[in-house]
RONUVEX-256135 format. One line per field, with one value per atom (N, C-alpha, C, CB): residue number from 1; residue in one letter; x, y, z. Coordinates in pm, whole numbers, plus 50000, padded with zeros to 5 digits. Glycine has a CB too. Example, Ala and Ser with C-alpha at 12.3 -4.5 7.8 and 13.67 -1.06 7.14 Angstrom:
REM residues 2
k <- c(1:1:1:1:2:2:2:2)
r <- c(A:A:A:A:S:S:S:S)
px <- c(51319:51230:51320:51131:51285:51367:51290:51408)
py <- c(49431:49550:49670:49553:49775:49894:50003:49940)
pz <- c(50780:50780:50780:50905:50708:50714:50787:50572)
This chain:
REM residues 205
k <- c(1:1:1:1:2:2:2:2:3:3:3:3:4:4:4:4:5:5:5:5:6:6:6:6:7:7:7:7:8:8:8:8:9:9:9:9:10:10:10:10:11:11:11:11:12:12:12:12:13:13:13:13:14:14:14:14:15:15:15:15:16:16:16:16:17:17:17:17:18:18:18:18:19:19:19:19:20:20:20:20:21:21:21:21:22:22:22:22:23:23:23:23:24:24:24:24:25:25:25:25:26:26:26:26:27:27:27:27:28:28:28:28:29:29:29:29:30:30:30:30:31:31:31:31:32:32:32:32:33:33:33:33:34:34:34:34:35:35:35:35:36:36:36:36:37:37:37:37:38:38:38:38:39:39:39:39:40:40:40:40:41:41:41:41:42:42:42:42:43:43:43:43:44:44:44:44:45:45:45:45:46:46:46:46:47:47:47:47:48:48:48:48:49:49:49:49:50:50:50:50:51:51:51:51:52:52:52:52:53:53:53:53:54:54:54:54:55:55:55:55:56:56:56:56:57:57:57:57:58:58:58:58:59:59:59:59:60:60:60:60:61:61:61:61:62:62:62:62:63:63:63:63:64:64:64:64:65:65:65:65:66:66:66:66:67:67:67:67:68:68:68:68:69:69:69:69:70:70:70:70:71:71:71:71:72:72:72:72:73:73:73:73:74:74:74:74:75:75:75:75:76:76:76:76:77:77:77:77:78:78:78:78:79:79:79:79:80:80:80:80:81:81:81:81:82:82:82:82:83:83:83:83:84:84:84:84:85:85:85:85:86:86:86:86:87:87:87:87:88:88:88:88:89:89:89:89:90:90:90:90:91:91:91:91:92:92:92:92:93:93:93:93:94:94:94:94:95:95:95:95:96:96:96:96:97:97:97:97:98:98:98:98:99:99:99:99:100:100:100:100:101:101:101:101:102:102:102:102:103:103:103:103:104:104:104:104:105:105:105:105:106:106:106:106:107:107:107:107:108:108:108:108:109:109:109:109:110:110:110:110:111:111:111:111:112:112:112:112:113:113:113:113:114:114:114:114:115:115:115:115:116:116:116:116:117:117:117:117:118:118:118:118:119:119:119:119:120:120:120:120:121:121:121:121:122:122:122:122:123:123:123:123:124:124:124:124:125:125:125:125:126:126:126:126:127:127:127:127:128:128:128:128:129:129:129:129:130:130:130:130:131:131:131:131:132:132:132:132:133:133:133:133:134:134:134:134:135:135:135:135:136:136:136:136:137:137:137:137:138:138:138:138:139:139:139:139:140:140:140:140:141:141:141:141:142:142:142:142:143:143:143:143:144:144:144:144:145:145:145:145:146:146:146:146:147:147:147:147:148:148:148:148:149:149:149:149:150:150:150:150:151:151:151:151:152:152:152:152:153:153:153:153:154:154:154:154:155:155:155:155:156:156:156:156:157:157:157:157:158:158:158:158:159:159:159:159:160:160:160:160:161:161:161:161:162:162:162:162:163:163:163:163:164:164:164:164:165:165:165:165:166:166:166:166:167:167:167:167:168:168:168:168:169:169:169:169:170:170:170:170:171:171:171:171:172:172:172:172:173:173:173:173:174:174:174:174:175:175:175:175:176:176:176:176:177:177:177:177:178:178:178:178:179:179:179:179:180:180:180:180:181:181:181:181:182:182:182:182:183:183:183:183:184:184:184:184:185:185:185:185:186:186:186:186:187:187:187:187:188:188:188:188:189:189:189:189:190:190:190:190:191:191:191:191:192:192:192:192:193:193:193:193:194:194:194:194:195:195:195:195:196:196:196:196:197:197:197:197:198:198:198:198:199:199:199:199:200:200:200:200:201:201:201:201:202:202:202:202:203:203:203:203:204:204:204:204:205:205:205:205)
r <- c(X:X:X:X:X:X:X:X:X:X:X:X:X:X:X:X:X:X:X:X:X:X:X:X:X:X:X:X:X:X:X:X:X:X:X:X:X:X:X:X:X:X:X:X:X:X:X:X:X:X:X:X:X:X:X:X:X:X:X:X:X:X:X:X:X:X:X:X:X:X:X:X:X:X:X:X:X:X:X:X:X:X:X:X:X:X:X:X:X:X:X:X:X:X:X:X:X:X:X:X:X:X:X:X:X:X:X:X:X:X:X:X:X:X:X:X:X:X:X:X:X:X:X:X:X:X:X:X:X:X:X:X:X:X:X:X:X:X:X:X:X:X:X:X:X:X:X:X:X:X:X:X:X:X:X:X:X:X:X:X:X:X:X:X:X:X:X:X:X:X:X:X:X:X:X:X:X:X:X:X:X:X:X:X:X:X:X:X:X:X:X:X:X:X:X:X:X:X:X:X:X:X:X:X:X:X:X:X:X:X:X:X:X:X:X:X:X:X:X:X:X:X:X:X:X:X:X:X:X:X:X:X:X:X:X:X:X:X:X:X:X:X:X:X:X:X:X:X:X:X:X:X:X:X:X:X:X:X:X:X:X:X:X:X:X:X:X:X:X:X:X:X:X:X:X:X:X:X:X:X:X:X:X:X:X:X:X:X:X:X:X:X:X:X:X:X:X:X:X:X:X:X:X:X:X:X:X:X:X:X:X:X:X:X:X:X:X:X:X:X:X:X:X:X:X:X:X:X:X:X:X:X:X:X:X:X:X:X:X:X:X:X:X:X:X:X:X:X:X:X:X:X:X:X:X:X:X:X:X:X:X:X:X:X:X:X:X:X:X:X:X:X:X:X:X:X:X:X:X:X:X:X:X:X:X:X:X:X:X:X:X:X:X:X:X:X:X:X:X:X:X:X:X:X:X:X:X:X:X:X:X:X:X:X:X:X:X:X:X:X:X:X:X:X:X:X:X:X:X:X:X:X:X:X:X:X:X:X:X:X:X:X:X:X:X:X:X:X:X:X:X:X:X:X:X:X:X:X:X:X:X:X:X:X:X:X:X:X:X:X:X:X:X:X:X:X:X:X:X:X:X:X:X:X:X:X:X:X:X:X:X:X:X:X:X:X:X:X:X:X:X:X:X:X:X:X:X:X:X:X:X:X:X:X:X:X:X:X:X:X:X:X:X:X:X:X:X:X:X:X:X:X:X:X:X:X:X:X:X:X:X:X:X:X:X:X:X:X:X:X:X:X:X:X:X:X:X:X:X:X:X:X:X:X:X:X:X:X:X:X:X:X:X:X:X:X:X:X:X:X:X:X:X:X:X:X:X:X:X:X:X:X:X:X:X:X:X:X:X:X:X:X:X:X:X:X:X:X:X:X:X:X:X:X:X:X:X:X:X:X:X:X:X:X:X:X:X:X:X:X:X:X:X:X:X:X:X:X:X:X:X:X:X:X:X:X:X:X:X:X:X:X:X:X:X:X:X:X:X:X:X:X:X:X:X:X:X:X:X:X:X:X:X:X:X:X:X:X:X:X:X:X:X:X:X:X:X:X:X:X:X:X:X:X:X:X:X:X:X:X:X:X:X:X:X:X:X:X:X:X:X:X:X:X:X:X:X:X:X:X:X:X:X:X:X:X:X:X:X:X:X:X:X:X:X:X:X:X:X:X:X:X:X:X:X:X:X:X:X:X:X:X:X:X:X:X:X:X:X:X:X:X:X:X:X:X:X:X:X:X:X:X:X:X:X:X:X:X:X:X:X:X:X:X:X:X:X:X:X:X:X:X:X:X:X:X:X:X:X:X:X:X:X:X:X:X:X:X:X:X:X:X:X:X:X:X:X:X:X:X)
px <- c(73917:73869:73721:73898:73680:73539:73490:73518:73426:73369:73221:73445:73164:73023:72994:72950:73094:73072:73058:73187:72956:72933:72999:72783:73050:73102:72985:73182:72993:72883:72884:72890:72768:72753:72836:72607:72893:72965:72864:73073:72881:72789:72866:72675:72810:72875:72881:72801:72992:73005:72926:73153:72887:72820:72892:72670:72859:72923:72896:72872:72783:72751:72849:72611:72925:73022:73155:73045:73170:73303:73370:73294:73302:73365:73413:73266:73331:73368:73482:73248:73476:73581:73715:73543:73714:73838:73899:73811:73815:73864:73919:73753:73846:73890:74016:73778:74028:74150:74269:74129:74246:74354:74407:74305:74317:74360:74429:74240:74373:74429:74572:74342:74604:74736:74823:74722:74784:74857:75003:74791:75030:75167:75228:75170:75161:75207:75335:75098:75437:75567:75562:75668:75490:75487:75413:75422:75298:75225:75302:75088:75367:75445:75571:75483:75621:75735:75697:75788:75578:75540:75464:75460:75391:75308:75384:75178:75348:75419:75408:75363:75511:75519:75529:75639:75491:75496:75360:75539:75333:75205:75084:75205:75106:74996:74972:75020:75037:75029:74885:75113:74812:74675:74589:74611:74595:74516:74565:74519:74695:74749:74693:74901:74687:74630:74484:74644:74410:74268:74247:74199:74327:74314:74350:74404:74454:74494:74382:74621:74325:74221:74090:74198:74062:73944:73956:73923:74073:74097:74086:74234:74147:74140:73996:74228:73924:73787:73701:73727:73709:73626:73657:73645:73784:73820:73769:73972:73798:73762:73612:73835:73542:73397:73336:73336:73395:73344:73363:73410:73448:73470:73365:73609:73285:73177:73218:73104:73339:73384:73451:73481:73395:73440:73337:73460:73382:73292:73330:73293:73230:73252:73181:73202:73224:73151:73091:73245:72971:72904:72893:72977:72938:72925:73045:72906:73132:73252:73378:73240:73368:73486:73591:73446:73549:73640:73604:73635:73705:73683:73782:73694:73735:73821:73790:73800:73895:73879:73943:73943:73857:73899:73876:73824:73948:73926:73964:74008:73909:73959:74098:73861:74174:74311:74317:74383:74207:74207:74152:74125:74126:74070:74167:73948:74254:74323:74426:74390:74488:74597:74542:74698:74576:74529:74597:74551:74525:74592:74678:74489:74773:74869:74802:74965:74698:74635:74572:74531:74517:74459:74569:74374:74682:74794:74842:74909:74847:74893:74797:74906:74666:74567:74578:74427:74625:74634:74764:74623:74858:74986:74971:75075:74883:74867:74818:74770:74731:74684:74798:74568:74877:74993:75085:75070:75105:75195:75141:75217:75011:74950:74965:74802:74959:74971:75115:74916:75208:75347:75432:75408:75395:75486:75598:75543:75671:75777:75885:75840:75919:76033:76007:76070:75881:75848:75774:75766:75763:75687:75744:75686:75876:75937:75919:76086:75908:75881:75743:75892:75644:75508:75499:75411:75544:75534:75623:75572:75741:75830:75774:75963:75702:75641:75531:75585:75451:75350:75417:75266:75530:75601:75649:75720:75700:75746:75630:75815:75516:75399:75355:75284:75356:75319:75416:75315:75545:75646:75633:75784:75583:75572:75431:75617:75339:75199:75180:75105:75112:75087:75004:75018:75028:74953:74834:75045:74834:74720:74595:74750:74478:74355:74331:74234:74285:74265:74185:74401:74147:74091:74204:73973:74208:74318:74267:74388:74324:74291:74394:74290:74354:74447:74469:74395:74362:74373:74263:74362:74298:74199:74244:74180:74155:74190:74071:74253:74098:73995:74040:73970:73949:73976:74036:73846:74148:74211:74115:74326:74019:73924:73833:73839:73826:73739:73817:73646:73948:74027:74016:74173:74037:74033:73898:74074:73801:73667:73634:73564:73731:73708:73660:73611:73662:73611:73697:73606:73830:73917:73893:74062:73880:73854:73719:73858:73620:73488:73494:73385:73568:73582:73653:73658:73759:73829:73740:73954:73675:73593:73482:73534:73429:73318:73356:73276:73476:73519:73587:73614:73665:73737:73643:73835:73531:73432:73382:73312:73362:73319:73432:73274:73555:73669:73672:73800:73648:73648:73536:73635:73420:73308:73338:73179:73409:73437:73571:73434:73650:73781:73878:73769:73869:73949:74058:73860:74182:74287:74271:74426:74347:74347:74491:74261:74512:74647:74639:74718:74747:74757:74902:74674:74929:75059:75041:75124:75109:75103:75215:75114:75187:75284:75338:75222:75295:75345:75333:75267:75409:75404:75266:75512:75204:75070:74973:75020:74981:74893:74927:74901:75057:75097:75040:75250:75044:74992:74842:75018:74768:74624:74600:74557:74673:74649:74691:74724:74796:74834:74722:74963:74654:74544:74431:74489:74430:74327:74385:74262:74495:74553:74633:74444:74670:74762:74904:74750:74983:75124:75212:75149:75328:75422:75480:75536:75474:75530:75644:75422:75650:75756:75772:75723:75893:75921:76005:75994:75961:76032:76014:75980:76113:76106:76019:76245:75961:75906:76021:75836:75991:76094:76199:76032:76320:76430:76468:76394:76462:76505:76411:76637:76284:76185:76147:76063:76042:75997:75960:75877:75962:75934:75785:76000:75744:75609:75616:75547:75517:75513:75397:75503:75429:75325:75276:75375:75145:75088:74977:75032:74980:74890:74809:74969:74684:74596:74530:74490:74555:74487:74345:74564:74249:74112:74105:74012:74027:74008:73899:73975:73925:73828:73708:73890:73592:73472:73469:73355)
py <- c(58760:58636:58651:58509:58623:58642:58521:58772:58429:58313:58300:58183:58414:58414:58379:58321:58340:58303:58429:58215:58435:58547:58523:58573:58631:58621:58597:58749:58492:58461:58554:58315:58568:58661:58617:58673:58716:58692:58686:58803:58588:58573:58526:58473:58548:58497:58345:58545:58291:58146:58092:58106:57967:57897:57766:57873:57701:57573:57470:57520:57484:57391:57401:57416:57511:57529:57460:57677:57404:57360:57263:57295:57159:57056:57116:56942:57196:57256:57356:57326:57436:57535:57467:57625:57363:57292:57233:57179:57177:57118:57226:57039:57336:57440:57509:57543:57534:57596:57501:57641:57373:57275:57273:57135:57282:57285:57418:57263:57527:57658:57674:57767:57613:57629:57506:57663:57416:57291:57314:57206:57416:57443:57565:57465:57616:57737:57708:57792:57789:57763:57770:57860:57867:57884:57770:58017:57731:57620:57490:57605:57469:57346:57346:57328:57462:57471:57422:57615:57459:57426:57297:57535:57252:57133:57008:57150:56898:56772:56734:56658:56669:56632:56481:56700:56407:56260:56206:56200:56081:56019:56088:55872:56164:56233:56373:56239:56411:56548:56592:56563:56512:56551:56577:56444:56487:56505:56623:56378:56650:56764:56895:56765:56908:57028:57043:57023:56935:56942:56978:56810:56919:56950:57096:56858:57145:57283:57378:57314:57358:57449:57430:57432:57309:57287:57363:57137:57357:57427:57578:57391:57628:57771:57815:57805:57738:57776:57782:57676:57683:57681:57799:57551:57831:57943:58075:57948:58100:58230:58244:58250:58136:58144:58211:58004:58186:58245:58395:58182:58452:58597:58673:58629:58600:58662:58738:58754:58712:58783:58688:58896:58568:58472:58469:58329:58488:58499:58400:58642:58356:58264:58317:58123:58265:58288:58154:58348:58162:58042:57935:57988:57815:57701:57687:57575:57788:57781:57760:57671:57777:57763:57868:57771:57982:58087:58130:58207:58156:58189:58295:58065:58388:58486:58484:58629:58469:58457:58578:58324:58664:58790:58788:58909:58877:58900:59044:58799:59097:59224:59202:59285:59308:59295:59256:59425:59271:59229:59088:59327:59019:58884:58774:58875:58800:58692:58619:58746:58687:58625:58549:58732:58422:58339:58376:58192:58370:58376:58250:58390:58258:58150:58016:58183:58015:57887:57820:57908:57901:57843:57790:57947:57860:57813:57677:57915:57663:57536:57423:57548:57451:57350:57309:57401:57399:57370:57299:57498:57287:57226:57086:57220:56999:56868:56877:56784:56975:56994:57040:57094:57136:57182:57064:57291:56978:56864:56767:56791:56744:56656:56717:56631:56848:56913:56917:57053:56934:56956:56830:57060:56736:56626:56676:56566:56584:56624:56707:56501:56670:56734:56879:56657:56919:57056:57134:57053:57077:57142:57280:57054:57290:57419:57520:57400:57472:57563:57627:57489:57544:57595:57696:57480:57660:57751:57873:57679:57854:57967:58066:57918:58015:58104:58187:58024:58126:58204:58313:58111:58280:58381:58496:58316:58463:58568:58657:58505:58596:58674:58768:58580:58718:58803:58919:58720:58892:58995:59109:58934:59080:59182:59238:59125:59192:59233:59376:59135:59460:59598:59604:59677:59704:59721:59815:59775:59893:59982:59900:60079:59938:59863:59852:59931:59733:59708:59580:59698:59554:59425:59340:59441:59214:59126:59012:59071:59000:58889:58779:58935:58673:58566:58475:58485:58435:58347:58384:58197:58386:58393:58300:58539:58217:58126:58089:58003:58058:58016:57884:58125:57789:57661:57686:57574:57624:57650:57636:57556:57546:57528:57649:57404:57735:57851:57983:57851:57976:58097:58164:58066:58294:58370:58430:58282:58415:58468:58589:58360:58636:58754:58724:58841:58597:58564:58625:58412:58623:58681:58830:58656:58901:59045:59073:59107:58990:59009:58989:58912:58887:58863:58979:58732:59029:59143:59265:59174:59297:59418:59416:59434:59298:59287:59345:59141:59317:59367:59503:59267:59524:59650:59769:59644:59749:59857:59898:59814:59798:59828:59897:59699:59855:59923:60070:59855:60097:60236:60316:60241:60256:60327:60360:60243:60272:60290:60358:60156:60379:60438:60344:60563:60214:60111:60059:59995:60055:59995:59843:60032:59781:59636:59587:59591:59462:59404:59258:59420:59208:59066:59030:59035:58901:58851:58775:58760:58820:58752:58649:58854:58538:58429:58404:58303:58484:58465:58596:58352:58605:58725:58742:58720:58632:58640:58703:58500:58661:58719:58865:58639:58895:59034:59125:59046:59079:59160:59186:59091:59083:59101:59204:58967:59193:59283:59426:59234:59440:59575:59641:59571:59564:59620:59670:59516:59623:59667:59760:59546:59829:59939:59895:60030:59767:59724:59762:59571:59800:59835:59749:59985:59714:59631:59714:59578:59655:59721:59641:59743:59512:59429:59301:59395:59250:59119:59042:59131:58922:58845:58696:58879:58615:58473:58396:58413:58287:58189:58139:58072:58064:58016:57934:57934:57936:57852:57878:57706:58005:58042:57999:57985:57988:57945:58054:57895:58029:58126:58261:58071:58364:58499:58526:58601:58586:58639:58790:58601:58845:58989:59052:59016:59133:59208:59323:59261:59336:59440:59513:59378:59644:59731:59815:59822:59834:59916:60024:59830:60149:60260:60271:60392:60309:60324:60437:60349:60416:60520:60614:60459:60743:60842:60842:60980:60873:60879:60994:60885)
pz <- c(40211:40146:40119:40235:39999:39966:39888:39884:39959:39890:39925:39928:39969:40004:40148:39916:40225:40364:40448:40417:40532:40618:40755:40634:40815:40951:41045:40992:41123:41213:41333:41259:41397:41508:41628:41548:41695:41820:41933:41846:42021:42134:42257:42100:42376:42497:42496:42623:42538:42547:42665:42560:42655:42765:42790:42733:42899:42930:42819:43064:42750:42641:42525:42592:42516:42407:42435:42383:42554:42596:42498:42730:42459:42375:42243:42348:42180:42051:42068:41987:42174:42198:42224:42316:42306:42337:42209:42440:42125:42000:41906:41932:41892:41797:41845:41775:41976:42027:42017:42172:42042:42029:41886:42071:41790:41650:41615:41557:41667:41635:41685:41694:41800:41859:41844:42005:41755:41738:41701:41633:41620:41575:41645:41425:41748:41816:41895:41909:41874:41937:42088:41885:42143:42288:42356:42324:42303:42363:42352:42298:42239:42223:42308:42077:42346:42435:42575:42442:42621:42757:42774:42811:42671:42684:42637:42604:42694:42666:42519:42753:42470:42329:42311:42265:42412:42406:42363:42543:42395:42354:42417:42391:42521:42587:42536:42733:42424:42375:42345:42252:42271:42232:42355:42144:42452:42573:42655:42657:42650:42723:42668:42715:42535:42475:42514:42321:42507:42541:42687:42510:42776:42918:42944:43001:42879:42899:42859:42819:42741:42695:42769:42546:42815:42897:43030:42922:43089:43215:43196:43272:43089:43060:43035:42939:42954:42920:43046:42820:43131:43251:43343:43327:43353:43439:43383:43457:43255:43198:43175:43067:43159:43146:43268:43125:43384:43507:43516:43623:43432:43435:43352:43384:43276:43201:43078:43289:43025:42905:42807:42944:42797:42697:42585:42759:42462:42348:42239:42293:42165:42054:41930:42090:41816:41692:41649:41579:41600:41551:41656:41432:41620:41710:41802:41631:41805:41887:41806:41986:41675:41590:41620:41443:41673:41716:41856:41619:41938:42078:42123:42166:42205:42271:42420:42212:42501:42646:42712:42698:42766:42826:42977:42761:43045:43187:43219:43274:43326:43377:43436:43483:43444:43494:43640:43474:43714:43854:43873:43937:43763:43772:43733:43687:43637:43566:43651:43445:43746:43822:43942:43867:43952:44062:44193:44030:44305:44434:44452:44551:44543:44559:44587:44670:44669:44705:44585:44814:44492:44371:44279:44297:44273:44193:44243:44196:44374:44432:44396:44585:44402:44366:44220:44395:44135:43992:43953:43915:44044:44008:43949:44130:44002:43938:43793:44018:43765:43627:43538:43622:43588:43511:43479:43589:43577:43558:43455:43691:43455:43354:43215:43386:43206:43075:43025:43083:43114:43074:43080:43160:43168:43197:43286:43066:43347:43439:43370:43504:43247:43181:43144:43058:43128:43087:43194:42960:43312:43419:43452:43544:43464:43498:43385:43529:43261:43149:43164:43014:43200:43214:43327:43239:43445:43559:43539:43689:43480:43457:43356:43410:43255:43156:43220:43038:43306:43380:43462:43472:43526:43605:43518:43677:43398:43307:43262:43185:43236:43196:43308:43157:43430:43544:43560:43673:43544:43563:43463:43554:43344:43239:43225:43107:43307:43292:43342:43369:43265:43309:43436:43198:43517:43643:43627:43750:43521:43497:43467:43380:43519:43489:43339:43555:43296:43153:43135:43079:43012:42974:42916:42870:42959:42922:42836:43046:42716:42627:42649:42477:42717:42748:42628:42866:42563:42446:42346:42488:42218:42112:42001:42059:41952:41845:41760:41900:41635:41540:41478:41430:41472:41408:41269:41399:41234:41104:40986:41085:40995:40885:40868:40908:40971:40967:40963:41086:40949:40944:40807:40975:40806:40682:40649:40571:40739:40715:40802:40738:40880:40963:41104:40898:41145:41279:41388:41297:41369:41470:41488:41435:41378:41385:41451:41245:41421:41482:41633:41420:41675:41819:41888:41844:41825:41883:41891:41803:41781:41774:41878:41634:41906:42001:42138:42016:42182:42313:42302:42379:42197:42186:42166:42070:42100:42089:42228:42000:42315:42451:42529:42524:42506:42569:42529:42530:42402:42356:42421:42204:42435:42498:42644:42489:42710:42853:42879:42923:42775:42794:42861:42874:42830:42895:42801:42943:42844:42761:42754:42817:42665:42652:42637:42531:42679:42676:42638:42813:42575:42538:42517:42411:42507:42465:42334:42574:42230:42101:42093:41984:42025:42017:41877:42068:41779:41643:41566:41570:41457:41375:41310:41267:41272:41214:41313:41174:41439:41540:41567:41670:41573:41595:41486:41601:41362:41252:41268:41118:41310:41332:41442:41369:41550:41663:41629:41786:41550:41507:41427:41423:41347:41268:41358:41170:41480:41576:41682:41643:41644:41722:41844:41765:41853:41958:41919:41984:42019:41997:42087:42023:42036:42113:42228:42022:42348:42466:42529:42568:42499:42559:42478:42708:42476:42417:42518:42278:42551:42653:42623:42795:42660:42628:42726:42625:42678:42770:42858:42692:42960:43051:42979:43162:43035:42990:42844:43008:42805:42671:42561:42645:42592:42494:42397:42564:42318:42218:42281:42142:42199:42246:42253:42155:42364:42378:42360:42517:42294:42266:42339:42115:42440:42509:42421:42643:42408:42322:42397:42190:42388:42462:42364:42559:42396:42312:42394:42243:42356:42421:42366:42399:42449:42396:42296:42511:42194:42095:42139:41958:42124:42166:42075:42169:42136:42057:41962:42144)
């Protein structure tokens, strides 16, 4: 797409970016099948999306590998493979938040999907992209590719693989362009939408 708009610089996220990031991610995943499978679809849906992304942002910000473009219209939340999985006591503390996001009727979908993701997660050390999204109004300008390249270039320098779960064919196509390959396909809990595990080997210098 070429309308004169320049891709804005990628920079580390800060706590001051939270409101914009939560809003842009909520919009980016508004129609996402996997998120809609696990999150409540009643009158509390909008707040559930915001709470989910607020919780994710705060957690991943602490890992020091959350990046944004511009004012937060695009965000990528990364972690090392030894960081992303919560110990059991932290999972228990988060159960009330999960319940607020899912509602009673979808609670088992949310927790079951996390279990499925854990079961298929590679054990080899790597960088893990948990979520990346760009506000729909800002899509098509290369922000997603810029966010990916920012971390993947460092992975290549260090010889570190990368892993993610894609939730749509559009996302899978983007990740393939950045050398990710499909390693697994598995459903969200209770026969929900398919998640696609994708692995990227570091490119040699």
